PABA-430242 format. One record per residue (C-alpha): z negated, y, x; residue number from 1. Coordinates in Angstrom, 3 decimals. Last residue first. Layout:
<pts>
((Z, Y, X), NUM)
...
</pts>
This chain:
<pts>
((-99.862, -1.691, -39.834), 412)
((-100.335, -4.587, -42.201), 411)
((-102.427, -6.465, -39.672), 410)
((-104.620, -3.422, -39.171), 409)
((-105.114, -3.122, -42.927), 408)
((-106.337, -6.707, -43.073), 407)
((-108.789, -6.273, -40.192), 406)
((-110.259, -3.086, -41.650), 405)
((-110.866, -4.908, -44.950), 404)
((-112.816, -7.746, -43.307), 403)
((-114.970, -5.434, -41.192), 402)
((-115.742, -3.302, -44.237), 401)
((-116.697, -6.376, -46.260), 400)
((-119.082, -7.657, -43.585), 399)
((-120.784, -4.256, -43.185), 398)
((-121.038, -3.868, -46.979), 397)
((-122.741, -7.259, -47.387), 396)
((-125.410, -6.484, -44.800), 395)
((-126.201, -3.039, -46.290), 394)
((-126.445, -4.221, -49.901), 393)
((-128.870, -7.080, -49.226), 392)
((-131.647, -5.474, -51.311), 391)
((-129.404, -4.634, -54.308), 390)
((-129.431, -1.006, -55.524), 389)
((-125.998, -0.075, -54.105), 388)
((-124.335, -3.173, -55.540), 387)
((-122.340, -1.482, -58.303), 386)
((-121.320, 1.570, -56.356), 385)
((-120.213, -0.438, -53.308), 384)
((-118.408, -2.950, -55.507), 383)
((-116.332, -0.154, -57.037), 382)
((-115.259, 1.154, -53.599), 381)
((-114.282, -2.335, -52.438), 380)
((-112.232, -2.941, -55.560), 379)
((-110.374, 0.337, -54.990), 378)
((-109.538, -0.609, -51.393), 377)
((-108.291, -4.028, -52.457), 376)
((-106.155, -2.486, -55.215), 375)
((-104.595, -0.045, -52.736), 374)
((-103.819, -2.824, -50.228), 373)
((-102.130, -4.913, -52.920), 372)
((-100.177, -1.924, -54.263), 371)
((-98.902, -1.094, -50.784), 370)
((-97.897, -4.742, -50.273), 369)
((-95.683, -4.572, -53.351), 368)
((-94.165, -1.245, -52.277), 367)
((-93.161, -2.758, -48.873), 366)
((-95.045, -1.759, -45.789), 365)
((-93.448, 0.699, -43.376), 364)
((-92.202, -0.315, -39.914), 363)
((-92.109, 2.507, -37.451), 362)
((-88.511, 3.387, -36.500), 361)
((-87.370, 2.583, -32.964), 360)
((-84.864, 5.073, -31.543), 359)
((-81.321, 3.670, -31.356), 358)
((-79.363, 4.427, -28.203), 357)
((-80.704, 1.306, -26.457), 356)
((-78.818, -0.810, -28.995), 355)
((-75.494, 0.085, -27.340), 354)
((-74.293, -3.526, -27.893), 353)
((-72.798, -4.061, -24.416), 352)
((-71.462, -7.591, -24.155), 351)
((-72.161, -10.342, -21.693), 350)
((-70.531, -12.550, -19.067), 349)
((-68.263, -9.955, -17.438), 348)
((-70.611, -7.064, -18.112), 347)
((-68.874, -3.984, -16.744), 346)
((-68.429, -2.269, -13.385), 345)
((-65.490, -0.002, -12.637), 344)
((-62.553, 0.609, -14.985), 343)
((-59.568, 0.593, -12.608), 342)
((-60.719, -1.447, -9.597), 341)
((-62.756, -3.603, -11.951), 340)
((-59.714, -4.970, -13.737), 339)
((-57.493, -3.751, -16.566), 338)
((-57.452, -7.039, -18.512), 337)
((-61.102, -8.098, -18.107), 336)
((-62.314, -4.527, -18.579), 335)
((-60.327, -4.107, -21.780), 334)
((-62.093, -7.090, -23.343), 333)
((-65.462, -5.980, -21.927), 332)
((-65.254, -2.516, -23.420), 331)
((-63.915, -3.838, -26.717), 330)
((-66.884, -6.215, -27.057), 329)
((-68.464, -4.383, -29.966), 328)
((-65.726, -2.271, -31.536), 327)
((-64.467, -5.194, -33.586), 326)
((-61.574, -4.663, -33.626), 325)
((-59.316, -3.179, -30.939), 324)
((-57.448, -6.399, -30.219), 323)
((-56.285, -6.628, -26.568), 322)
((-52.694, -7.779, -26.069), 321)
((-51.520, -8.726, -22.599), 320)
((-48.323, -7.815, -20.772), 319)
((-47.156, -9.264, -17.468), 318)
((-44.312, -7.668, -15.518), 317)
((-42.462, -9.583, -12.797), 316)
((-40.410, -7.235, -10.602), 315)
((-37.725, -8.780, -8.387), 314)
((-37.363, -7.402, -4.850), 313)
((-37.479, -10.526, -2.698), 312)
((-37.187, -9.470, 0.954), 311)
((-34.406, -7.844, 3.017), 310)
((-33.193, -5.721, 0.126), 309)
((-29.656, -4.335, 0.445), 308)
((-29.211, -0.797, 1.745), 307)
((-26.960, 1.817, 0.146), 306)
((-29.633, 3.039, -2.290), 305)
((-32.050, 3.896, 0.548), 304)
((-35.292, 5.202, -1.046), 303)
((-34.588, 3.381, -4.306), 302)
((-33.971, 0.146, -2.408), 301)
((-37.112, 0.740, -0.340), 300)
((-39.199, 0.705, -3.531), 299)
((-37.669, -2.652, -4.504), 298)
((-38.418, -4.125, -1.061), 297)
((-42.015, -2.874, -1.224), 296)
((-42.578, -5.092, -4.224), 295)
((-43.880, -3.535, -7.466), 294)
((-46.985, -5.486, -8.449), 293)
((-47.373, -5.816, -12.199), 292)
((-49.585, -5.015, -15.147), 291)
((-48.731, -4.008, -18.699), 290)
((-51.637, -3.604, -21.131), 289)
((-51.008, -3.703, -24.878), 288)
((-53.808, -2.342, -27.067), 287)
((-54.239, -3.730, -30.552), 286)
((-54.051, -2.837, -34.205), 285)
((-50.982, -5.030, -34.881), 284)
((-49.081, -2.277, -36.687), 283)
((-50.444, 0.515, -34.498), 282)
((-49.366, -1.157, -31.271), 281)
((-50.858, 0.925, -28.483), 280)
((-49.856, 1.457, -24.848), 279)
((-51.351, 0.875, -21.425), 278)
((-49.550, 0.873, -18.075), 277)
((-50.805, -0.737, -14.884), 276)
((-49.297, -0.651, -11.373), 275)
((-50.060, -2.589, -8.202), 274)
((-48.065, -1.310, -5.229), 273)
((-46.521, -3.481, -2.505), 272)
((-45.829, -1.289, 0.495), 271)
((-43.388, 1.371, 1.648), 270)
((-44.732, 4.259, 3.766), 269)
((-42.608, 7.379, 3.402), 268)
((-43.655, 10.698, 4.934), 267)
((-41.711, 13.572, 3.484), 266)
((-38.550, 15.424, 4.320), 265)
((-36.924, 15.853, 0.897), 264)
((-40.159, 16.998, -0.728), 263)
((-40.607, 16.220, -4.414), 262)
((-42.413, 12.914, -3.912), 261)
((-44.917, 14.360, -1.489), 260)
((-46.839, 11.969, 0.779), 259)
((-44.703, 9.183, -0.585), 258)
((-45.771, 5.558, -1.064), 257)
((-48.230, 5.807, -3.953), 256)
((-46.282, 8.139, -6.252), 255)
((-43.278, 5.810, -5.902), 254)
((-45.189, 3.052, -7.668), 253)
((-45.749, 5.281, -10.697), 252)
((-42.024, 6.059, -10.876), 251)
((-41.156, 2.359, -10.688), 250)
((-43.644, 1.525, -13.449), 249)
((-42.349, 4.349, -15.643), 248)
((-38.757, 3.186, -15.223), 247)
((-39.722, -0.357, -16.211), 246)
((-41.764, 0.959, -19.145), 245)
((-38.614, 2.675, -20.403), 244)
((-36.885, -0.709, -20.440), 243)
((-39.045, -1.829, -23.368), 242)
((-39.977, -5.483, -23.210), 241)
((-42.746, -5.499, -25.844), 240)
((-40.410, -3.820, -28.328), 239)
((-38.007, -6.754, -28.091), 238)
((-34.371, -5.932, -28.904), 237)
((-34.834, -2.672, -27.070), 236)
((-33.677, 0.493, -28.846), 235)
((-31.211, 2.536, -26.806), 234)
((-28.223, 1.015, -28.609), 233)
((-29.644, 2.230, -31.920), 232)
((-29.727, 5.793, -30.635), 231)
((-26.041, 5.569, -29.727), 230)
((-25.231, 4.203, -33.183), 229)
((-27.141, 7.068, -34.821), 228)
((-25.203, 9.461, -32.597), 227)
((-21.906, 8.076, -33.864), 226)
((-23.048, 8.138, -37.487), 225)
((-24.042, 11.806, -37.161), 224)
((-20.770, 12.635, -35.426), 223)
((-18.772, 11.103, -38.278), 222)
((-20.934, 12.681, -41.009), 221)
((-21.031, 16.302, -39.891), 220)
((-22.855, 17.769, -42.885), 219)
((-21.632, 21.269, -43.585), 218)
((-22.715, 24.352, -41.721), 217)
((-19.664, 26.301, -42.907), 216)
((-17.473, 23.965, -40.871), 215)
((-19.407, 21.026, -39.479), 214)
((-22.883, 21.048, -38.003), 213)
((-23.554, 20.060, -34.413), 212)
((-25.660, 16.980, -33.813), 211)
((-28.125, 17.069, -30.940), 210)
((-29.084, 13.677, -29.577), 209)
((-32.708, 12.937, -28.619), 208)
((-33.906, 12.515, -32.214), 207)
((-34.113, 8.751, -32.718), 206)
((-34.975, 8.133, -29.106), 205)
((-37.755, 10.723, -29.164), 204)
((-39.398, 9.183, -32.252), 203)
((-39.348, 5.694, -30.717), 202)
((-41.024, 7.048, -27.586), 201)
((-43.645, 8.783, -29.730), 200)
((-44.442, 5.511, -31.501), 199)
((-44.581, 3.605, -28.213), 198)
((-47.039, 6.039, -26.671), 197)
((-47.218, 5.790, -22.891), 196)
((-50.598, 5.735, -21.133), 195)
((-50.785, 5.508, -17.341), 194)
((-53.243, 3.780, -15.005), 193)
((-53.915, 3.781, -11.255), 192)
((-52.216, 7.092, -10.513), 191)
((-52.065, 8.313, -6.897), 190)
((-54.540, 10.111, -4.646), 189)
((-55.518, 7.143, -2.545), 188)
((-58.940, 5.585, -3.100), 187)
((-57.518, 2.140, -3.823), 186)
((-56.892, 1.599, -0.089), 185)
((-53.494, 0.143, 0.715), 184)
((-52.453, 3.248, 2.612), 183)
((-55.396, 3.098, 5.020), 182)
((-54.720, -0.600, 5.575), 181)
((-51.284, 0.192, 6.961), 180)
((-52.838, 1.926, 9.909), 179)
((-52.406, 5.549, 10.851), 178)
((-51.986, 6.909, 14.373), 177)
((-48.636, 5.237, 15.018), 176)
((-47.213, 6.454, 11.733), 175)
((-48.281, 9.998, 12.518), 174)
((-46.812, 9.844, 16.011), 173)
((-43.525, 8.533, 14.613), 172)
((-43.429, 11.308, 12.018), 171)
((-43.804, 13.982, 14.648), 170)
((-46.898, 16.091, 15.005), 169)
((-47.024, 19.868, 14.751), 168)
((-46.701, 19.841, 10.963), 167)
((-50.059, 18.232, 10.299), 166)
((-50.516, 19.163, 6.645), 165)
((-48.490, 16.326, 5.106), 164)
((-50.128, 13.690, 7.271), 163)
((-53.620, 14.882, 6.348), 162)
((-52.753, 14.638, 2.686), 161)
((-51.204, 11.188, 3.085), 160)
((-54.305, 9.969, 4.929), 159)
((-56.286, 10.852, 1.868), 158)
((-58.280, 13.730, 0.442), 157)
((-58.727, 13.422, -3.258), 156)
((-59.162, 10.078, -4.876), 155)
((-62.685, 8.742, -5.355), 154)
((-62.388, 8.670, -9.159), 153)
((-59.113, 6.679, -8.943), 152)
((-56.395, 8.434, -10.883), 151)
((-55.708, 8.366, -14.595), 150)
((-52.473, 9.259, -16.368), 149)
((-51.777, 10.610, -19.832), 148)
((-48.879, 11.000, -22.283), 147)
((-46.402, 9.736, -19.705), 146)
((-42.982, 11.352, -19.342), 145)
((-40.484, 10.013, -16.827), 144)
((-37.736, 12.052, -15.132), 143)
((-39.865, 15.152, -14.753), 142)
((-38.171, 16.156, -11.509), 141)
((-35.318, 14.097, -10.111), 140)
((-35.842, 13.847, -6.365), 139)
((-32.922, 13.410, -4.023), 138)
((-32.962, 11.794, -0.584), 137)
((-32.243, 8.350, -1.995), 136)
((-33.230, 8.116, -5.612), 135)
((-36.677, 9.561, -6.255), 134)
((-38.420, 9.858, -9.590), 133)
((-40.823, 12.571, -10.657), 132)
((-43.518, 11.833, -13.200), 131)
((-44.311, 14.316, -15.945), 130)
((-47.967, 14.002, -16.905), 129)
((-48.773, 15.125, -20.422), 128)
((-52.560, 14.927, -20.032), 127)
((-54.362, 14.227, -16.785), 126)
((-57.332, 11.966, -17.271), 125)
((-60.880, 12.679, -16.086), 124)
((-63.314, 10.189, -17.654), 123)
((-61.634, 6.948, -16.647), 122)
((-63.750, 5.797, -13.679), 121)
((-67.453, 6.545, -14.267), 120)
((-67.254, 7.147, -18.024), 119)
((-65.731, 3.731, -18.818), 118)
((-66.164, 3.085, -22.554), 117)
((-66.589, 6.714, -23.575), 116)
((-63.874, 7.970, -21.219), 115)
((-61.539, 5.224, -22.458), 114)
((-62.099, 6.046, -26.126), 113)
((-61.975, 9.824, -25.653), 112)
((-58.688, 9.601, -23.765), 111)
((-57.241, 7.368, -26.475), 110)
((-58.220, 9.832, -29.217), 109)
((-56.801, 12.807, -27.334), 108)
((-53.536, 10.956, -26.829), 107)
((-53.349, 10.043, -30.512), 106)
((-53.924, 13.629, -31.607), 105)
((-51.451, 14.990, -29.064), 104)
((-48.832, 12.395, -29.978), 103)
((-48.818, 13.309, -33.675), 102)
((-45.914, 11.385, -35.129), 101)
((-43.771, 13.008, -37.786), 100)
((-42.588, 11.518, -41.073), 99)
((-44.124, 8.063, -41.227), 98)
((-47.333, 8.755, -39.331), 97)
((-49.199, 5.521, -38.682), 96)
((-52.851, 6.129, -37.828), 95)
((-54.029, 3.677, -35.180), 94)
((-55.284, 6.325, -32.754), 93)
((-57.144, 8.301, -35.415), 92)
((-58.906, 5.165, -36.685), 91)
((-59.697, 4.194, -33.095), 90)
((-61.238, 7.611, -32.421), 89)
((-63.507, 7.313, -35.467), 88)
((-64.604, 3.802, -34.438), 87)
((-65.314, 4.924, -30.874), 86)
((-67.592, 7.673, -32.191), 85)
((-69.397, 5.325, -34.588), 84)
((-69.982, 2.802, -31.786), 83)
((-71.359, 5.537, -29.530), 82)
((-73.697, 6.774, -32.274), 81)
((-75.335, 3.323, -32.620), 80)
((-75.092, 1.832, -36.128), 79)
((-78.115, 1.672, -38.444), 78)
((-78.368, -1.159, -40.933), 77)
((-79.063, -0.070, -44.506), 76)
((-75.380, -0.017, -45.349), 75)
((-74.994, -3.620, -44.266), 74)
((-72.753, -4.360, -41.308), 73)
((-69.046, -5.210, -41.657), 72)
((-68.198, -8.802, -40.810), 71)
((-67.607, -9.805, -37.180), 70)
((-70.720, -11.978, -36.940), 69)
((-70.754, -13.797, -33.604), 68)
((-69.897, -10.645, -31.701), 67)
((-66.669, -10.743, -29.689), 66)
((-66.056, -11.396, -25.999), 65)
((-63.346, -12.469, -25.956), 64)
((-60.017, -11.911, -27.703), 63)
((-57.774, -11.201, -24.690), 62)
((-54.428, -12.370, -26.055), 61)
((-52.628, -14.959, -23.975), 60)
((-50.078, -13.500, -21.513), 59)
((-46.556, -12.410, -22.381), 58)
((-44.048, -12.548, -19.550), 57)
((-41.455, -9.929, -18.722), 56)
((-38.742, -10.152, -16.074), 55)
((-37.150, -7.345, -14.074), 54)
((-34.341, -8.015, -11.602), 53)
((-33.108, -4.433, -11.467), 52)
((-29.790, -5.399, -13.060), 51)
((-31.512, -7.011, -16.046), 50)
((-33.914, -4.139, -16.612), 49)
((-31.048, -1.676, -16.494), 48)
((-29.022, -3.804, -18.938), 47)
((-31.867, -3.468, -21.445), 46)
((-30.742, 0.149, -21.867), 45)
((-31.837, 3.325, -20.136), 44)
((-31.357, 6.598, -21.992), 43)
((-35.005, 7.741, -21.741), 42)
((-34.813, 6.711, -18.076), 41)
((-32.302, 9.500, -17.308), 40)
((-28.831, 8.355, -16.277), 39)
((-27.098, 6.677, -13.329), 38)
((-26.203, 3.498, -15.229), 37)
((-23.467, 4.649, -17.599), 36)
((-21.160, 1.646, -17.780), 35)
((-17.412, 1.723, -17.039), 34)
((-17.740, 1.371, -13.282), 33)
((-20.074, -1.641, -13.413), 32)
((-19.621, -3.231, -9.968), 31)
((-19.859, 0.223, -8.402), 30)
((-23.282, 0.678, -9.967), 29)
((-24.506, -2.543, -8.351), 28)
((-23.047, -1.470, -5.019), 27)
((-25.043, 1.744, -5.226), 26)
((-28.248, -0.150, -5.955), 25)
((-27.788, -2.585, -3.073), 24)
((-26.849, -6.224, -3.670), 23)
((-23.935, -5.983, -1.187), 22)
((-24.156, -3.127, 1.250), 21)
((-22.943, 0.307, 0.358), 20)
((-19.971, 1.700, 2.336), 19)
((-21.059, 4.932, 3.924), 18)
((-18.749, 7.890, 3.431), 17)
((-18.531, 10.777, 5.864), 16)
((-16.920, 8.818, 8.718), 15)
((-14.454, 7.095, 6.417), 14)
((-13.456, 10.384, 4.820), 13)
((-12.981, 12.006, 8.245), 12)
((-10.762, 9.105, 9.308), 11)
((-8.686, 9.423, 6.130), 10)
((-8.243, 13.128, 6.866), 9)
((-7.013, 12.433, 10.396), 8)
((-4.644, 9.747, 9.132), 7)
((-2.962, 12.171, 6.700), 6)
((-3.105, 11.128, 3.030), 5)
((0.385, 10.257, 1.737), 4)
((-0.575, 6.688, 0.934), 3)
((1.058, 3.336, 1.467), 2)
((0.000, 0.000, 0.000), 1)
</pts>
């Protein structure tokens, strides 16, 4: 095949263009030229999960521990204030809005629930966190939206922070002075848990396309049907295997390996990153927790899209359902699924009943017993008047008073 392009220009094109290796991200996109793959995560399809080597597996539901009697308590029984507060927040979180979802209300309710259950580790969330996503040397700001993220309570200053501020040292000197173990510490300043609302995600997909009106602001039926078909194609066949969670997991993993995700010249330390995402199923009244370990090879593929992975780069995501009812035992059920490194200490073999919040109420005698005590006291007073003139009055009254005082003490 001949071409009219000068040889010098073809040589410059070859020098400026790097041929992607097989099984790299760029080569994958070249194999699907007619498919939109380089798009925002909100427009990802199940094909993205397939091409990225993502697999989902459902774990058994976490239904223990639970109280022996799960029926509603009697009206006369007092309920601890913490249990009442969690119950109100759960009712707000599980509310199904048909017309317009209220993500702020649901997010606030979930934050209150987790901060109440785990005040030492999940009490300071960041609301409406926009996660940046890197692809090669470029950073796409606010590519993934999470309703809330939590960081480790000890996060703050880390080896990444010190590396970003030391401008007089080269990257090789920094890497030589820092060990890999310092980056694998859970105290790094990166998210350990993120909350993504499934109901809000469904609402955004149904309304993400703008439909222009027809002449004289008439209904544009053909375009409306076309956009409805496009929105339908974005819906996953299985809601538990949403491709948007794949993008969120990759974005969360990238926060842990870059000193500054937005900076083009930043320190990059690839490693396996454990990621957890929590969402809510209002219909089933349960939490769904996604957990996985993003391999370092997959993170390196996004950092160098032309390079093929040298190690296995598949992502295996596990998701577990945690029923929200009853409230007693919810702390321990979530603790078993999220793990101690996220929630802190909890009773693995027990269940917190919050009974220490209740102040003891002095026991009062029943009305029947009150009448019995009153009649006994009245009989004693009448006998004292009647037997006042008898010679053994004093001895009998001492015995009777001792007997009556003992009975009243038992009642008290």
